[in-house]
C-alpha beads as a LAMMPS data file, in Angstrom:
LAMMPS data file: protein, C-alpha beads

251 atoms
250 bonds

1 atom types
1 bond types

-500.0 500.0 xlo xhi
-500.0 500.0 ylo yhi
-500.0 500.0 zlo zhi

Masses

1 110.0

Atoms # bond

1 1 1 -0.133 -0.254 0.244
2 1 1 0.884 3.458 -0.529
3 1 1 0.659 6.025 2.325
4 1 1 -2.535 7.536 0.938
5 1 1 -3.786 3.913 1.935
6 1 1 -1.624 3.547 5.347
7 1 1 -3.128 6.091 6.954
8 1 1 -6.575 5.716 5.659
9 1 1 -5.903 2.683 7.502
10 1 1 -4.436 4.366 10.582
11 1 1 -7.589 6.559 10.434
12 1 1 -10.332 3.680 10.675
13 1 1 -8.562 2.073 13.748
14 1 1 -8.708 4.974 15.112
15 1 1 -12.435 5.551 14.504
16 1 1 -13.557 1.540 15.152
17 1 1 -17.339 0.869 13.229
18 1 1 -19.704 -1.189 16.041
19 1 1 -18.994 -4.033 12.935
20 1 1 -16.094 -4.545 10.727
21 1 1 -15.865 -7.956 8.383
22 1 1 -13.207 -8.587 5.390
23 1 1 -12.411 -8.961 1.776
24 1 1 -8.681 -8.750 1.232
25 1 1 -7.434 -5.318 2.355
26 1 1 -10.968 -3.944 2.003
27 1 1 -12.781 -2.981 4.895
28 1 1 -16.366 -3.523 5.605
29 1 1 -18.119 -1.536 8.406
30 1 1 -21.143 -0.691 10.057
31 1 1 -22.142 1.518 12.850
32 1 1 -26.195 1.767 12.799
33 1 1 -25.968 4.714 10.274
34 1 1 -23.415 6.695 12.905
35 1 1 -21.271 8.644 10.708
36 1 1 -19.958 7.831 6.932
37 1 1 -16.801 6.856 7.718
38 1 1 -18.033 3.547 10.403
39 1 1 -20.506 2.510 7.775
40 1 1 -18.477 2.193 4.125
41 1 1 -15.781 0.083 3.191
42 1 1 -12.629 0.974 3.051
43 1 1 -11.104 0.270 -0.491
44 1 1 -7.693 0.325 0.318
45 1 1 -5.134 -2.079 -0.542
46 1 1 -6.345 -5.362 -2.632
47 1 1 -9.075 -7.297 -2.694
48 1 1 -7.974 -10.122 -3.076
49 1 1 -10.799 -11.119 -6.399
50 1 1 -12.157 -9.262 -9.356
51 1 1 -13.665 -5.839 -8.678
52 1 1 -16.986 -7.078 -9.268
53 1 1 -17.233 -9.877 -6.869
54 1 1 -15.304 -7.400 -4.133
55 1 1 -18.552 -4.567 -5.028
56 1 1 -21.112 -7.365 -4.720
57 1 1 -19.858 -8.621 -1.071
58 1 1 -19.627 -4.745 -0.615
59 1 1 -23.452 -4.709 -1.729
60 1 1 -24.227 -7.791 0.469
61 1 1 -22.748 -7.031 3.533
62 1 1 -24.025 -3.130 3.372
63 1 1 -27.599 -5.200 3.081
64 1 1 -27.475 -7.360 5.438
65 1 1 -26.816 -4.422 7.703
66 1 1 -29.472 -2.748 6.736
67 1 1 -27.283 0.435 5.939
68 1 1 -26.524 1.997 2.128
69 1 1 -24.088 0.597 0.191
70 1 1 -20.879 2.974 -0.144
71 1 1 -17.624 3.019 -0.801
72 1 1 -14.541 5.354 0.455
73 1 1 -11.770 5.673 -1.514
74 1 1 -8.653 7.668 -1.963
75 1 1 -8.801 10.048 -4.617
76 1 1 -7.214 9.714 -7.510
77 1 1 -6.353 5.622 -6.534
78 1 1 -5.748 2.496 -8.976
79 1 1 -9.229 1.510 -6.318
80 1 1 -11.437 4.610 -7.483
81 1 1 -10.724 4.589 -10.955
82 1 1 -11.930 1.002 -10.772
83 1 1 -14.702 1.869 -8.516
84 1 1 -15.775 4.452 -10.988
85 1 1 -15.330 2.432 -13.801
86 1 1 -17.481 -0.024 -12.649
87 1 1 -20.019 2.077 -12.352
88 1 1 -19.890 3.294 -9.203
89 1 1 -20.736 7.119 -8.577
90 1 1 -19.478 10.110 -6.467
91 1 1 -22.187 10.005 -3.775
92 1 1 -23.237 13.315 -3.639
93 1 1 -26.146 13.581 -1.324
94 1 1 -24.166 12.673 1.540
95 1 1 -25.229 15.609 4.009
96 1 1 -21.310 15.901 5.490
97 1 1 -19.913 16.797 1.497
98 1 1 -18.867 13.656 -0.184
99 1 1 -15.107 14.753 -0.411
100 1 1 -13.021 14.792 2.441
101 1 1 -9.499 16.828 2.660
102 1 1 -7.048 15.094 5.270
103 1 1 -4.691 17.205 6.566
104 1 1 -2.387 16.260 8.725
105 1 1 0.231 18.484 11.210
106 1 1 1.870 18.925 14.195
107 1 1 1.536 17.561 17.503
108 1 1 0.164 20.948 19.148
109 1 1 2.386 21.712 21.476
110 1 1 1.606 23.615 25.255
111 1 1 -0.009 21.649 28.648
112 1 1 -2.716 20.695 29.428
113 1 1 -5.361 22.606 31.626
114 1 1 -3.029 25.897 29.720
115 1 1 -6.422 28.019 28.178
116 1 1 -9.013 26.011 30.631
117 1 1 -8.038 23.105 28.072
118 1 1 -8.150 19.285 29.619
119 1 1 -8.258 16.052 28.569
120 1 1 -10.511 13.567 30.234
121 1 1 -10.450 9.684 30.942
122 1 1 -13.798 9.216 30.168
123 1 1 -16.662 11.645 28.265
124 1 1 -19.012 14.035 30.304
125 1 1 -22.392 14.359 29.418
126 1 1 -21.540 18.052 28.585
127 1 1 -19.002 16.313 25.986
128 1 1 -21.839 14.260 24.792
129 1 1 -24.037 17.091 24.845
130 1 1 -21.574 19.083 22.432
131 1 1 -20.001 15.954 20.311
132 1 1 -23.409 14.221 19.705
133 1 1 -26.246 16.639 20.537
134 1 1 -27.251 14.750 23.790
135 1 1 -26.077 14.147 26.990
136 1 1 -26.510 10.366 26.761
137 1 1 -25.374 8.702 23.212
138 1 1 -26.679 6.214 21.461
139 1 1 -24.406 2.579 21.507
140 1 1 -23.391 2.715 18.220
141 1 1 -22.251 6.314 19.165
142 1 1 -21.097 4.859 22.119
143 1 1 -18.772 2.125 20.927
144 1 1 -17.209 4.384 18.247
145 1 1 -16.589 7.111 20.004
146 1 1 -14.904 5.619 22.623
147 1 1 -13.649 2.415 22.015
148 1 1 -9.567 2.074 21.662
149 1 1 -6.626 4.930 23.238
150 1 1 -9.013 7.498 23.167
151 1 1 -9.155 10.910 25.221
152 1 1 -11.840 12.981 25.971
153 1 1 -10.782 16.875 25.344
154 1 1 -12.770 19.277 27.219
155 1 1 -12.387 22.942 28.243
156 1 1 -14.574 24.293 30.347
157 1 1 -15.377 28.672 31.736
158 1 1 -16.978 29.490 34.263
159 1 1 -17.809 25.923 34.989
160 1 1 -19.469 25.597 31.615
161 1 1 -18.472 22.733 29.169
162 1 1 -17.866 25.347 26.284
163 1 1 -15.859 23.329 23.977
164 1 1 -14.714 19.252 23.512
165 1 1 -13.187 17.261 20.398
166 1 1 -11.661 13.942 20.555
167 1 1 -8.502 12.336 20.537
168 1 1 -7.394 8.761 19.460
169 1 1 -3.909 7.580 18.949
170 1 1 -3.395 4.769 16.647
171 1 1 0.528 3.780 16.333
172 1 1 2.149 7.130 15.573
173 1 1 -0.323 8.833 14.595
174 1 1 -2.625 11.126 16.862
175 1 1 -6.443 11.234 15.141
176 1 1 -8.624 14.640 16.232
177 1 1 -12.047 14.267 15.923
178 1 1 -15.405 16.886 16.552
179 1 1 -13.925 19.494 17.678
180 1 1 -16.655 21.675 19.122
181 1 1 -16.834 25.065 20.805
182 1 1 -20.081 26.522 21.444
183 1 1 -20.656 29.580 19.102
184 1 1 -20.511 32.182 22.211
185 1 1 -17.118 31.409 23.472
186 1 1 -15.340 30.814 19.799
187 1 1 -12.944 33.248 18.552
188 1 1 -10.904 33.023 22.543
189 1 1 -8.816 30.226 21.548
190 1 1 -10.251 27.248 22.687
191 1 1 -10.427 25.297 19.873
192 1 1 -6.350 25.969 19.317
193 1 1 -5.860 25.138 23.422
194 1 1 -8.004 21.465 22.594
195 1 1 -5.443 20.490 20.097
196 1 1 -2.479 21.784 22.353
197 1 1 -3.851 19.865 25.323
198 1 1 -4.227 16.843 23.275
199 1 1 -1.245 16.943 21.485
200 1 1 1.018 16.968 24.793
201 1 1 -1.682 13.528 25.999
202 1 1 -1.003 12.044 22.489
203 1 1 2.550 12.759 22.486
204 1 1 3.458 10.443 25.683
205 1 1 1.146 8.185 24.125
206 1 1 3.515 7.538 21.120
207 1 1 2.114 9.635 19.053
208 1 1 4.395 11.866 16.049
209 1 1 1.549 13.962 13.664
210 1 1 -1.680 14.727 14.137
211 1 1 -4.397 13.906 11.417
212 1 1 -8.031 15.543 10.997
213 1 1 -10.392 15.013 8.395
214 1 1 -12.756 17.672 7.182
215 1 1 -15.204 17.785 4.764
216 1 1 -13.120 19.736 0.978
217 1 1 -16.088 22.247 1.471
218 1 1 -15.714 23.590 5.029
219 1 1 -13.384 26.187 4.524
220 1 1 -13.460 28.402 7.443
221 1 1 -12.279 25.277 9.316
222 1 1 -9.503 24.067 6.762
223 1 1 -8.794 28.121 6.932
224 1 1 -8.458 27.576 10.571
225 1 1 -6.567 24.277 10.127
226 1 1 -3.599 25.648 7.624
227 1 1 -3.058 29.121 10.150
228 1 1 -2.018 26.268 12.569
229 1 1 0.309 24.377 10.434
230 1 1 -1.816 21.618 9.104
231 1 1 -1.201 20.367 4.989
232 1 1 -3.647 18.465 2.683
233 1 1 -1.996 15.005 2.176
234 1 1 -4.717 13.670 0.527
235 1 1 -8.454 13.557 -0.509
236 1 1 -11.277 10.539 -0.389
237 1 1 -14.540 10.517 -1.873
238 1 1 -17.558 8.353 -1.147
239 1 1 -19.077 6.364 -3.661
240 1 1 -22.647 4.392 -4.240
241 1 1 -23.850 2.216 -7.157
242 1 1 -25.934 3.442 -9.490
243 1 1 -29.896 2.858 -9.494
244 1 1 -30.458 -0.753 -9.002
245 1 1 -26.997 -1.913 -9.539
246 1 1 -26.794 -3.066 -5.808
247 1 1 -30.399 -5.389 -5.420
248 1 1 -30.511 -7.064 -2.130
249 1 1 -29.897 -10.875 -2.620
250 1 1 -31.484 -11.762 0.329
251 1 1 -34.951 -11.446 -0.601

Bonds

1 1 1 2
2 1 2 3
3 1 3 4
4 1 4 5
5 1 5 6
6 1 6 7
7 1 7 8
8 1 8 9
9 1 9 10
10 1 10 11
11 1 11 12
12 1 12 13
13 1 13 14
14 1 14 15
15 1 15 16
16 1 16 17
17 1 17 18
18 1 18 19
19 1 19 20
20 1 20 21
21 1 21 22
22 1 22 23
23 1 23 24
24 1 24 25
25 1 25 26
26 1 26 27
27 1 27 28
28 1 28 29
29 1 29 30
30 1 30 31
31 1 31 32
32 1 32 33
33 1 33 34
34 1 34 35
35 1 35 36
36 1 36 37
37 1 37 38
38 1 38 39
39 1 39 40
40 1 40 41
41 1 41 42
42 1 42 43
43 1 43 44
44 1 44 45
45 1 45 46
46 1 46 47
47 1 47 48
48 1 48 49
49 1 49 50
50 1 50 51
51 1 51 52
52 1 52 53
53 1 53 54
54 1 54 55
55 1 55 56
56 1 56 57
57 1 57 58
58 1 58 59
59 1 59 60
60 1 60 61
61 1 61 62
62 1 62 63
63 1 63 64
64 1 64 65
65 1 65 66
66 1 66 67
67 1 67 68
68 1 68 69
69 1 69 70
70 1 70 71
71 1 71 72
72 1 72 73
73 1 73 74
74 1 74 75
75 1 75 76
76 1 76 77
77 1 77 78
78 1 78 79
79 1 79 80
80 1 80 81
81 1 81 82
82 1 82 83
83 1 83 84
84 1 84 85
85 1 85 86
86 1 86 87
87 1 87 88
88 1 88 89
89 1 89 90
90 1 90 91
91 1 91 92
92 1 92 93
93 1 93 94
94 1 94 95
95 1 95 96
96 1 96 97
97 1 97 98
98 1 98 99
99 1 99 100
100 1 100 101
101 1 101 102
102 1 102 103
103 1 103 104
104 1 104 105
105 1 105 106
106 1 106 107
107 1 107 108
108 1 108 109
109 1 109 110
110 1 110 111
111 1 111 112
112 1 112 113
113 1 113 114
114 1 114 115
115 1 115 116
116 1 116 117
117 1 117 118
118 1 118 119
119 1 119 120
120 1 120 121
121 1 121 122
122 1 122 123
123 1 123 124
124 1 124 125
125 1 125 126
126 1 126 127
127 1 127 128
128 1 128 129
129 1 129 130
130 1 130 131
131 1 131 132
132 1 132 133
133 1 133 134
134 1 134 135
135 1 135 136
136 1 136 137
137 1 137 138
138 1 138 139
139 1 139 140
140 1 140 141
141 1 141 142
142 1 142 143
143 1 143 144
144 1 144 145
145 1 145 146
146 1 146 147
147 1 147 148
148 1 148 149
149 1 149 150
150 1 150 151
151 1 151 152
152 1 152 153
153 1 153 154
154 1 154 155
155 1 155 156
156 1 156 157
157 1 157 158
158 1 158 159
159 1 159 160
160 1 160 161
161 1 161 162
162 1 162 163
163 1 163 164
164 1 164 165
165 1 165 166
166 1 166 167
167 1 167 168
168 1 168 169
169 1 169 170
170 1 170 171
171 1 171 172
172 1 172 173
173 1 173 174
174 1 174 175
175 1 175 176
176 1 176 177
177 1 177 178
178 1 178 179
179 1 179 180
180 1 180 181
181 1 181 182
182 1 182 183
183 1 183 184
184 1 184 185
185 1 185 186
186 1 186 187
187 1 187 188
188 1 188 189
189 1 189 190
190 1 190 191
191 1 191 192
192 1 192 193
193 1 193 194
194 1 194 195
195 1 195 196
196 1 196 197
197 1 197 198
198 1 198 199
199 1 199 200
200 1 200 201
201 1 201 202
202 1 202 203
203 1 203 204
204 1 204 205
205 1 205 206
206 1 206 207
207 1 207 208
208 1 208 209
209 1 209 210
210 1 210 211
211 1 211 212
212 1 212 213
213 1 213 214
214 1 214 215
215 1 215 216
216 1 216 217
217 1 217 218
218 1 218 219
219 1 219 220
220 1 220 221
221 1 221 222
222 1 222 223
223 1 223 224
224 1 224 225
225 1 225 226
226 1 226 227
227 1 227 228
228 1 228 229
229 1 229 230
230 1 230 231
231 1 231 232
232 1 232 233
233 1 233 234
234 1 234 235
235 1 235 236
236 1 236 237
237 1 237 238
238 1 238 239
239 1 239 240
240 1 240 241
241 1 241 242
242 1 242 243
243 1 243 244
244 1 244 245
245 1 245 246
246 1 246 247
247 1 247 248
248 1 248 249
249 1 249 250
250 1 250 251
């Protein structure tokens, strides 16, 4: 595999689906519909079978887990070209954006606690509220967001959870996700403080670099991360079959 695909695997390790199966190197993932990443087939490496057969396996897995069939492929990769040649199309209806920029950068610097940001060993009700919109998650949300070596970044302001982020270490990579700051507390450096706290936390666990996945259309977030020293490593896209090309064979 190339460096793009290797980094995709680290990101997948850091964002674990509820159910994972494999066809060759490809990972088939399902998590009750919570996030595109955890409910798509990660098409990196060799599926170990002809592409038409691999796509049929993706369809069967999706139907068995009651999720739409979706492929996640690195833009410009041989797998993406084969998927397109087989008649699949970009999933332009994906609410969060079907094309995603994968950014890499240095670990944040600064001590935990600076700027009111710290990394907790378990999530609080305030962390859940900002992360999923409720003080209690669904079973799928809990699994994806708490499985693995995970830290829960929290910034407190006068007793209120003003900002949060999820930090996960996979190999030498710190994977950051779900960075959120309440609107009335924005433009005060809380996002940067949270990232710095997570960097210090991850460095003690062997991480040497940070990775973020951001919708290519989220220009404000991309601008923020570039100011913090991040650059685009690669992009990936979500792909779906054409209508009636992925019928449920179990019916």
